[in-house]
N, C-alpha and C positions, 0 to 999 in steps of 0.2 A: 503494501499500499503507500502512495506515496505520502513523503512526509512534508508537510511546510514551513519553511525557516520559523525558527523563535529568534528577533533580534534582539532581546533580553540577553540572549546565552553569546556568552564571548567567545564559544569558540564550538562549532557544531560538522559534522558531516551529516549528509540528506540523500539519499535516492530521490532526485526528481523527476523531474520533466522541463521541456522546452517550454510550453506553455507556462508552467508556474513561474519560472524565472523572466520571461517575458511581464507577465504581471506586477511581478516586485520590481518596480521601476524605481532605481534607488535605494541605498540603506548604506548604513557608516560603518561595510565592515569589507576587509577584502577579502576579496573571491579567488577560488580557485577550481575552475569546471574541469572535470574529464567526460570527455566522452567519443563514440564513436560513428561517424556519419557523414554527410556531403552538404554544402550549401553555402548561404553567406549569413556573418555573423555582423551587427552595426555595430561598433564603439565608439560613443561621443560622437555619432552623425558619420562614421565612416564604414563603408561598407568595407569588409574582407571575406573572400572565398576561402573554403576548406575542404578538405575530403580526408575519408579516414579518420585513424586515431589522434586526438590532439589534445592538449592541456594550455584551458587560457585564463588568465589573470587579466584582474582589475582590482580598482582601487577604490574605498568610498565614493557614493554618489555618480559613478560612472553610468554612463545608461548602457545598458545592455539589450541588444534585440534580435534573436537569433529566427531567420527568414527559411526556417527550415520545417519537415514534419514535426507539427506540437506534441504530437505522445514520445518523441524519441527521449530514451532514457539519458540520464544526466547523472552525475554523481557531484556535486557539489561541496567545495569545504569551504565554509568562512570564519573567517578570525575577527576579533577587537582587537587594535591596537594594544588596547588593555591586558590581552591576552601574550601578544607576541608584538613586539614593537619591532619593526624592519631596521629601523634608521637604528634604534640602540646596538644591534647584533648586528651590524652592517659588516661587522672584522671576522664573523663567524660564516654569516651567511652573503654573500654580496647579490641579492637579489634587490635592493630596494636602486633605480637606476637600469635595471635587466631584465628584470619576470614584469615589476611593478616602477607606474611614472616615469614612462620613457614613451614620449612622442615621437620619435624617429624609429622604432619599430615594430614591427606587427605585434599583435597582443596574445599571442598564441604561440606552440611549440609542436612542429612536428614529431610524430612519437613513432618508433619502432615497436614493434610486438612487445619485444625484451624490455622494453620504458615504459610502454602501457601497462603491461602487469607486473610492474614494479611500484610505480606510484599507485597503481591500484591495490597492491596490499599495506603499502605502508601508508594509506590512508585508512584502509581498512582496522589494521594493528591501530590507528589515532584514534578512530569511532570505539572500540573496546575500550580504551584507555579514558575518556571521556564519560563511560557509563559508569565510573566506580568515583567516589566523593573524595579519598584519601588524597593527605598531601603528597604522597610518591607518584599517585598518577597522573596528577596534574602533573607532575617536575617532567613523566613519562611522555605525556601528552604532549608535553613543549617541545621536546626533544623529537618525538616524530616529525612536528611539523616542520621543525629545523630541517630533519633529513630531507622532509619532502622540497622546500625550496631548496637544500644543496644541492638537492640530484638533477630537479630543476633548470638550475642557473646552469650545472656543469653541462646537460643536454643543449643549453640554448646556447651556451660558449662554442661549442664545439662545432655549432649549425652555422658562427658567425664566421669562425676563423678562416674561408674562404670569398667572404664576399668582397668585393670590389668599395662597397663603400667605405666600410670599415677600413678599411685598406688606403682608403684615400684617392683610390682611382677614378669612382663614378664623380664626372661630372657636375654634379650638383650638390660634392661632398664640400664643398665651400660656405654654403648656405647654412650648414648647423652651427659652423663656430662663430658666423657672422650673427644669428638669430641667437646665441647665448648671449652672445656682448651685448646687443642695441636692445634688445626684448621691452626691456623697463622704459625704454626712449623712444623705439620707432616702433609704429604697428602699420605700417604703409608700406605694402610689397614694391612700391617703385623705388622705396632706398634701398633694401637689397639688390633690387635687378641692377639699380645705378652702381652698388658697391660691385657687384658678379662682373657689371660690363655688358648684361645683356637687356633686352627688353623688357619689360613685363610678362608681357605673352607668354614670351620663352621660358621665364621663370615659373610662371606658373602653371606650364606643357611639363615642363620638367621634373614640379613638384608631384603634379599629379599621377605623373609616369612610374616615380618612384616610392615617395612617400604614401599612395592614393588620394591626397586632399591640395589644398588650393596652398597658398601661401598663405593667404589671412585665417584658413583655419588652423593652419601650425603655430600662428601668433600671436591666436587667442588661445591655444591649447597651450602654449610655453607659458604665458601670462597666467592663463587660471592654474597649471602645475604649480608655478611660484607661490601663487595666491594661496592655494592650498597647505603650499608648505609651510608660510607663515601665519597662517590662521593655527595649525596641526603642532609646531615645531617651536613656537613661539610664545610670551605670554604680550607679546605686541598689539596695543589697543588697534581695534579697526580704521582710524583716524594714523595711527603708526601705519601702518601696511597699504594703507590708501597713499600714503604719499610715498614711502617707498617705492611703490610701483606707476609712480606717476600719474595717479587719479588725481581730479581737479577735487575732489571732495569725498569725504568717509559716504555719501550717501550714492554718488554716483559708481565709486570703486562697489558697492553693495547689489546693486540693481546689476552691473553688469557680472560679478561674480552668479547672481542666484537665475543671469538669463543664460548662462551656460553651465550651470550644474543642477539648479532644478530648484537650489536652496540656498537662502540668506549665509553670509560667514558667520554670523554669529549662531545659526539654527548648526553651520558645519561643525563649529568648536564644541558646542552642546552635547552634539553626538557621538563625533568622532572623540572628540577631548583633545585637550595640549597631550603632545608626547611626555615621557619623561624625559627625551634629549632636550625638551625647555629647560629644567633642574638644571641640567648639566653646563648649560651656558652663561648661567647666572653670577 
């Protein structure tokens, strides 16, 4: 029987369906979806085609919409930052910026039969530990989650080693460092096209070819990613965050954030929480 997710639980593993996932638009959890099938998944309004066995990763309040057989079975592992903080554990598991919070890479990994079975097994063991209530089981459950993230990071890193973009040989490879340097101040595609010495249309064509979305969409995603980090990883006020991201005022920042995430930055902080990393920077 299909289980509906319980958002008050800090970590859970459910056998669910694509229809159920599509109904639960936006939640304060990190999600890992393990499935086999073929179709298209929309992540933050960008379409990605997939086929075969995959594992897909999403961050709090990302929009996920599978365009596939609604009855297709999916194993969903979800965890809150209070249960496992990917920023705090970045030395043990380099998943932040690889599996999660990377606007430049596709959000899923193609899996071999062996990799699929391994992740399925590890998530089953995690689910077993979550059924107990003692302190040791809680620690073991975190260890299984960390292992799932480590295995996934290893698989994804291996898949990127031969990519032209990662080695800097792809013609649009210079766009990424430019965006990382200037996204706080420059939000017009024409600026980046000028820096690259190409037309805005040419930049748009190359971005859609490689990133599957327009320069404007990438700029928005980068601004929102930084906004989420500042809301989640610092104690800065919304006014301070708005200023850091060069918004005219706090209200404009709040409207921009809600337009692209579905929730206000205040609601995001209240539900996702402030990371323990924020305490380390005090």
